[in-house]
C-alpha positions, 0 to 999 in steps of 0.5 A: 057380448061375452057369448060372442067373444069367447067362441071367437077367441076359442076359434082363434086359439085353435088356429093359432096353436095349429099354425104354431105346431106346423111351424115348429114341425117345419123348423125341425124338418129343416134342422134334421134334413141338414143332419140326416138328409133322406133315404137313410136308416134311422133309429128312434130309441124311445119313440113314445107315440112317434112324433120324431118317427114321423119327422124322420119318415117325412124326410124319406128315411126308413125308421126303426121305432123302439118303444117299450111301453105297451100303451105307446106301442099300440098307438105306434102300430095303428099310426104306422100300420100302412107304412112299409118304411117304419118298423116298430120294436116293442122293447127297451134298450140297455147294456144287455138283453133280458127283462126290466121293470119300467116305471110308468107315468100315465100323466106324462108318458114321455117321462116313464123310465127304467130309473125308479127315482127319475124326476123325483121331487119335480113336477113330473114325479108321477109314477103310478104304474109298472110294466115288465118289459123286454130289453135288447141292446143297440148292437143287437138292433144293428145286427138285425136291421143294419147300421143306422145313419142316425140314432135319436135316444130319449130314454129318461136317465138310462142313456149310459146303459144304452151306450154301454150296449153299443160297440159299433160307431153310428155316424151321428146320434143324439141323446137328451140331457138334463142340467141337474144330472151333469155327472151323467152327462160326463159319463155318457160323453166319456163312453161316446169318446171311447166309441170313437166320437170326437165332435159334439154339439148341443141344442136347448129344447127343440132349437138349433145348435148352440155352438157354431162349430162342432167341438171336442168332448172336453170343450163341450163339457166346459161349455155345458158346465158354465151353462149349468152353473148359471141354470141347472134346469136347462135341458136339450139334446147332445149330438155326437159324430 
């Protein structure tokens, strides 16, 4: 009986996981369609292997995917080699052009960071390599590719440097936040406020907006502070426009 049940369970599990993956993708497509629409220019900063790049592109947008890891860059090149609406940039983003050391996690590629002590003491503390990468700024990318309508930023603790290399106001952007780095969140929001961003919202994980109506920087800080005081392990994305 076990010889029959186990293969059936594995088949069911495979189809369930595929179904869940497609459902999650559909939810994200609906979410981003409301924010971005189609026929726009989108920057995907910290593209990794292109999961969000694919989503933005499926909505009919031109995407500039920026990824410093050579391993992920090769995957992106292969994945989008026949797609004229996706451009790939093999660089990191910071406050100035130059070179920097990227600390690599081969176990968790998405947690590789320009911050040497990123995820120190957590289960994702797994740096086991280094790579010298080229750095540019968001402003330089804008000069080269044009002003995007939306910019997704996922740079593992390097968000403030990214914002310090920006002078133009991108209509809408988001950046990943971690509750245990509340001071970094406040610094990033303050910099965005200086750049002219007045309305903010956020999601936890990959969900929908947690606030019905977009709020000011101060209101968002107060909301997040209460949340983080209850659970500093929350993470998600902050949106600004």
